[in-house]
N, C-alpha and C positions, 0 to 999 in steps of 0.2 A: 174409778177404778177399783176393777176387782183383784179381789186373792184369791191364786189357785196353787191346791198344792198335790204332791204327787206323794206316789206312795209306788214299793217293791221295785221294780224296774221301770218303767215310767220315771222314777227318782233319778237312777241308773241312767239313766239315757237322755235326760235333761240336766243331770250334771247337779238338781238341785233339791230339796224339798218344794222349796214354795216361789213361785217370782208373783211380781203382780203385773198385769193387765191392763193398758185402758180399753174401754169401753167409745164402739164408733157412739160419736154425739149426737148426731140427729134420726139414730131407727133404730128401733130392738136391737138387742145382741141375746145368743143365745148357746148353754153349755157344747152342741153342735159347733156353732164357728169358730169361737172359741178354741175348740178341738181344731177344727180345720187349718185354723190359723198355727199352733204348734208344730202340726207337720209340718207345713210350710219351713221352721225354723229348725227343727226335729223330726226329719223323716221317719226315721227310724221310728219314732212313735207310728209310722201309718201301720204296723202290721197288729197295733191294736186298736184300728178301725174301726171295725164292732164288733169289738169284744169290751171295751173300757166299761166302769160304772162309773157314773157320775152322781154326786152329790152336792147338793147347794146351799149353803147354811145350813151343814152336818144334816141333812134331812137326804134319804134317795129323790132321785128327782129325771124327767124325761128330760131327753137331752133339745128339746125344742123349747121348751119352756122360757118365756124372755126374762134374765137377769137383770140386776137394779146394779149402778153405780155401790159398792163398797158390799156387794154378796162375796160370798166366798163357794171357790169353786170348788171342791175337789173329785181326781180323777181317780180310778182304780183300775188296775188291772185283774182279767180273771186271776181267782185264786186258787188252789186244790188242796189238799193232805188231810193230815190228821195223825191219829194211830190206828193200830189193833190192839 
């Protein structure tokens, strides 16, 4: 099982700051596969399909890296802002 963290708009869409996700036992799983599964459950996440950033165990990561049981995955929407 992995812990998934959501921030900003993604947290609003899911309705929670975190969820647990059961990995597939017989093959490797990637953050991209987790994200696709989440879109099936929360279709509004789909508008962030190509924009979301991912971190694994608190380090920015490639969406196609293999994740392991016990990992923490965080999904971040694009951010903008700042002040002048």
